[in-house]
C-alpha positions as CSV (number, residue, x, y, z in Angstrom):
1,M,-228.8,-88.4,184.8
2,W,-227.2,-89.6,188.0
3,A,-229.2,-92.3,189.8
4,S,-230.5,-91.3,193.2
5,R,-228.9,-92.6,196.4
6,G,-230.1,-96.1,197.1
7,S,-231.1,-97.1,193.6
8,V,-228.9,-98.8,191.1
9,A,-229.4,-98.4,187.4
10,T,-227.4,-98.8,184.2
11,V,-227.6,-95.0,183.7
12,V,-225.0,-94.7,186.5
13,L,-222.5,-96.0,183.9
14,C,-222.8,-93.1,181.6
15,A,-224.5,-89.7,181.8
16,C,-225.1,-89.6,178.1
17,T,-227.4,-91.3,175.6
18,R,-225.6,-92.9,172.7
19,A,-226.0,-90.7,169.7
20,E,-227.7,-92.0,166.6
21,G,-225.3,-93.3,164.0
22,V,-222.3,-93.4,166.3
23,S,-220.7,-96.8,166.2
24,M,-218.6,-98.4,168.9
25,S,-214.9,-98.7,168.2
26,S,-213.2,-102.1,168.2
27,D,-211.8,-101.3,171.6
28,S,-215.3,-100.7,173.0
29,Q,-216.1,-100.2,176.7
30,P,-216.7,-103.5,178.5
31,E,-220.1,-104.3,180.0
32,L,-220.2,-102.9,183.6
33,S,-223.8,-103.4,184.7
34,P,-223.1,-106.8,186.5
35,L,-220.2,-105.1,188.4
36,V,-222.1,-101.9,189.3
37,N,-225.4,-103.7,190.1
38,G,-223.7,-106.5,192.0
39,L,-221.9,-104.1,194.3
40,A,-224.9,-101.7,194.6
41,I,-222.7,-98.8,193.4
42,T,-224.8,-95.7,193.4
43,E,-222.3,-93.1,192.3
44,P,-221.5,-92.5,188.6
45,V,-218.3,-94.3,187.5
46,I,-215.9,-91.5,186.7
47,G,-213.6,-91.6,183.7
48,F,-210.3,-89.8,183.1
49,Y,-210.1,-89.1,179.4
50,D,-207.3,-87.6,177.3
51,A,-209.1,-86.6,174.1
52,P,-208.7,-84.3,171.0
53,D,-212.3,-83.0,171.1
54,P,-214.3,-82.1,174.3
55,A,-217.6,-81.9,172.5
56,P,-218.7,-85.6,173.0
57,F,-218.3,-85.1,176.8
58,A,-220.8,-82.2,177.1
59,P,-222.2,-80.7,179.2
60,L,-218.9,-79.4,180.4
61,V,-217.8,-77.5,183.4
62,E,-214.5,-75.6,184.0
63,P,-212.5,-75.3,187.2
64,R,-212.1,-71.9,188.8
65,G,-208.7,-70.8,189.9
66,R,-206.8,-73.6,191.7
67,E,-210.0,-75.5,192.5
68,C,-209.7,-79.2,193.5
69,I,-211.0,-81.6,190.8
70,F,-213.1,-83.4,193.5
71,R,-215.1,-80.2,194.0
72,S,-216.8,-81.4,190.8
73,L,-218.6,-84.3,192.6
74,K,-222.0,-82.4,192.4
75,A,-221.4,-81.8,188.6
76,W,-220.6,-85.4,188.0
77,R,-223.8,-86.5,189.7
78,E,-225.6,-84.2,187.4
79,G,-224.0,-85.8,184.3
80,K,-221.5,-83.1,183.7
81,T,-217.8,-83.4,182.8
82,L,-214.9,-81.4,184.2
83,H,-212.8,-79.9,181.3
84,L,-209.1,-79.2,182.0
85,T,-206.7,-77.4,179.7
86,K,-203.4,-75.7,180.1
87,E,-205.3,-72.4,180.3
88,K,-208.0,-73.6,182.8
89,H,-206.5,-76.4,184.9
90,G,-207.6,-76.1,188.5
91,C,-205.3,-77.5,191.2
92,G,-203.9,-80.2,189.0
93,A,-201.8,-78.0,186.7
94,R,-198.4,-79.3,187.7
95,H,-199.0,-83.1,187.7
96,L,-201.7,-83.4,185.0
97,L,-200.7,-80.7,182.5
98,G,-197.1,-79.8,183.3
99,V,-198.0,-76.2,184.1
100,D,-195.6,-74.8,186.7
101,E,-197.3,-71.9,188.4
102,R,-195.0,-72.1,191.4
103,S,-191.2,-72.6,191.5
104,R,-189.7,-75.7,193.1
105,E,-188.9,-73.7,196.2
106,E,-192.5,-72.3,196.4
107,M,-193.9,-75.8,196.0
108,I,-191.7,-77.2,198.8
109,D,-192.6,-74.3,201.1
110,F,-196.3,-75.0,200.4
111,L,-196.2,-78.8,200.8
112,W,-193.8,-78.9,203.7
113,G,-194.4,-75.5,205.4
114,E,-198.2,-75.2,205.0
115,E,-199.5,-78.7,204.5
116,G,-196.9,-80.5,206.7
117,L,-196.4,-83.4,204.4
118,R,-192.8,-84.2,205.3
119,A,-190.6,-83.8,208.3
120,T,-188.0,-81.6,206.5
121,P,-187.8,-79.4,203.4
122,E,-185.1,-81.9,202.1
123,L,-187.5,-84.8,202.3
124,M,-190.3,-82.8,200.7
125,G,-188.0,-81.8,197.8
126,E,-186.8,-85.4,197.4
127,W,-190.4,-86.5,197.0
128,L,-191.3,-83.6,194.7
129,D,-188.4,-84.4,192.4
130,S,-189.4,-88.0,192.1
131,A,-193.0,-87.4,191.4
132,V,-194.1,-88.5,187.9
133,R,-196.1,-86.1,185.8
134,Y,-198.8,-87.1,183.5
135,Q,-197.9,-86.6,179.8
136,P,-201.1,-85.5,178.0
137,L,-201.6,-87.0,174.5
138,H,-204.1,-84.3,173.5
139,E,-205.1,-80.8,174.5
140,H,-208.1,-81.7,176.5
141,L,-208.3,-83.7,179.8
142,L,-211.9,-84.6,180.8
143,I,-213.0,-86.1,184.0
144,G,-216.6,-87.2,184.3
145,P,-219.2,-90.0,183.9
146,L,-218.2,-92.6,181.4
147,V,-218.9,-92.0,177.7
148,P,-218.8,-95.5,176.2
149,W,-218.2,-94.4,172.6
150,Q,-215.1,-92.4,173.7
151,Y,-213.5,-95.5,175.3
152,R,-210.4,-95.2,173.1
153,Y,-209.5,-92.0,175.0
154,L,-210.2,-93.4,178.5
155,R,-207.1,-93.7,180.7
156,T,-208.6,-94.6,184.0
157,A,-212.0,-95.2,185.6
158,T,-212.8,-94.5,189.3
159,F,-215.5,-96.1,191.4
160,F,-216.5,-94.1,194.5
161,V,-217.3,-96.8,197.1
162,N,-217.6,-97.5,200.8
163,P,-215.3,-99.9,202.7
164,D,-217.5,-103.0,202.1
165,Q,-217.6,-102.3,198.3
166,L,-213.9,-101.6,198.3
167,S,-213.1,-104.9,200.0
168,V,-215.0,-106.9,197.3
169,L,-213.3,-104.9,194.5
170,A,-209.9,-105.4,196.0
171,V,-210.4,-109.2,195.8
172,G,-211.8,-108.9,192.3
173,A,-208.6,-107.1,191.2
174,T,-206.6,-110.3,192.0
175,Y,-208.9,-112.7,190.2
176,F,-206.8,-113.1,187.0
177,H,-203.5,-112.1,188.6
178,K,-200.3,-114.2,188.0
179,L,-197.4,-114.1,190.4
180,S,-195.2,-112.8,187.6
181,D,-197.6,-109.9,186.9
182,P,-197.1,-106.4,188.4
183,P,-199.1,-105.8,191.7
184,P,-202.8,-105.8,190.9
185,L,-203.6,-103.4,193.7
186,V,-201.6,-100.5,195.2
187,S,-202.0,-97.6,197.6
188,R,-199.6,-94.7,197.3
189,F,-199.0,-91.3,198.7
190,G,-200.0,-88.4,196.4
191,S,-202.6,-85.8,195.7
192,G,-206.1,-86.7,194.7
193,C,-205.4,-86.0,191.0
194,M,-202.2,-88.0,191.1
195,Q,-204.1,-90.9,192.4
196,L,-206.2,-90.8,189.1
197,T,-203.2,-91.2,186.9
198,T,-199.5,-91.0,187.8
199,L,-199.2,-93.3,190.8
200,F,-199.8,-96.4,188.7
201,D,-196.8,-98.4,187.6
202,S,-198.2,-98.0,184.1
203,L,-201.5,-97.1,182.6
204,D,-201.1,-100.0,180.1
205,I,-201.1,-102.8,182.7
206,A,-204.0,-104.2,184.8
207,Q,-203.7,-102.3,188.0
208,A,-206.0,-100.8,190.6
209,L,-205.3,-98.0,193.1
210,I,-207.0,-97.1,196.4
211,G,-207.5,-93.4,196.3
212,A,-209.4,-90.5,197.9
213,T,-206.8,-90.7,200.7
214,D,-205.7,-87.1,200.2
215,H,-207.4,-85.4,203.2
216,A,-207.0,-82.0,201.6
217,A,-209.5,-83.2,198.9
218,R,-211.8,-85.3,201.1
219,G,-213.9,-82.4,202.2
220,Y,-215.4,-82.4,198.8
221,L,-216.5,-86.0,199.1
222,E,-219.0,-87.9,201.2
223,P,-217.5,-89.1,204.5
224,W,-218.0,-92.8,203.5
225,M,-216.3,-92.4,200.1
226,L,-213.1,-94.1,199.0
227,A,-211.9,-94.2,195.4
228,F,-211.0,-97.4,193.6
229,T,-209.3,-96.3,190.4
230,V,-208.4,-98.7,187.7
231,T,-206.5,-98.8,184.4
232,K,-208.4,-99.9,181.2
233,P,-206.9,-103.4,181.3
234,M,-208.0,-103.7,184.9
235,L,-211.5,-102.4,184.1
236,E,-211.8,-105.1,181.5
237,R,-210.6,-107.8,183.9
238,L,-213.2,-106.6,186.5
239,S,-215.9,-106.8,183.9
240,R,-215.0,-110.4,183.2
241,W,-214.7,-111.1,187.0
242,A,-218.2,-109.8,187.6
243,A,-219.7,-111.8,184.7
244,D,-218.1,-115.1,186.0
245,P,-220.7,-116.9,188.2
246,R,-217.8,-118.7,189.9
247,S,-216.1,-115.5,191.0
248,S,-216.0,-114.1,194.5
249,L,-218.7,-111.5,193.6
250,H,-221.2,-114.4,193.5
251,S,-219.9,-116.4,196.5
252,R,-221.6,-117.3,199.7
253,F,-219.2,-114.9,201.5
254,M,-220.7,-112.1,199.4
255,E,-224.2,-113.2,200.2
256,S,-223.3,-113.3,203.9
257,L,-222.0,-109.7,203.8
258,V,-225.1,-108.5,202.0
259,R,-227.3,-110.1,204.7
260,A,-225.2,-108.6,207.4
261,R,-225.8,-105.2,205.9
262,G,-229.5,-105.6,205.7
263,G,-229.8,-106.6,202.1
264,S,-227.4,-104.2,200.4
265,I,-223.7,-103.2,200.8
266,G,-224.4,-99.9,199.1
267,P,-224.1,-96.6,201.0
268,R,-227.1,-95.1,202.8
269,E,-227.7,-91.7,204.3
270,G,-225.6,-91.4,207.4
271,G,-223.0,-94.0,206.5
272,I,-222.6,-97.6,205.4
273,A,-225.6,-99.7,204.9
274,G,-226.6,-101.9,207.8
275,A,-223.5,-101.0,209.9
276,V,-223.4,-103.3,212.9
277,S,-223.7,-101.5,216.3
278,S,-221.9,-102.7,219.3
């Protein structure tokens, strides 16, 4: 079950109890407790899975109509997983599953005419034509609390964090970065579901993305929430960063920030913990 606000427990990492007799694969999920506990993260870490069988992710919920995936926040907190297929896909049909329910012209009219995302239809069409679509490997896309023994099917993991927590994670993402590597951290325009998958340079490199910046989706999230979404290689790097006692997570600057926030940088009711008043 999801840990209550203000408490941090390892159950946050996975809503499921490991089944008897199920062995971890060689590419097993890294240990995340030092990361989650060190940052006082109280929301479940959300995995984006591309899997052949949805059963290990139960209990499942399905989207209704063109429902935004972030409307599932309550379900995620209850340990449930959003199950997407080409038949039941929610709002992410086009970019996640390649299902075109609207023509190009209809999409441009919606994004430009209704949402006002570009100054002209031509600019909107240019962006739409350049947008990368996710290419599913299996019939089932599943978005929900991490299931460690399904790690082989994980594509990205998302931490819902406040600005303080985001700042620490952003530094952590650079800990093992070489100048010759791709950018370790990016922030790009796109829908909320695109920010989970297709806005990375590649899902096979160590990269993080700042998300939950699609204001059309933010109404389903807490006001303090930002998303820090990472590829599997970056998740593994962050696990190593958190475990290293010499890293920034364990520095005096981190200790100073925690003190400034009244003993925790985790979220509290009404906003960020210990926010300084002027």
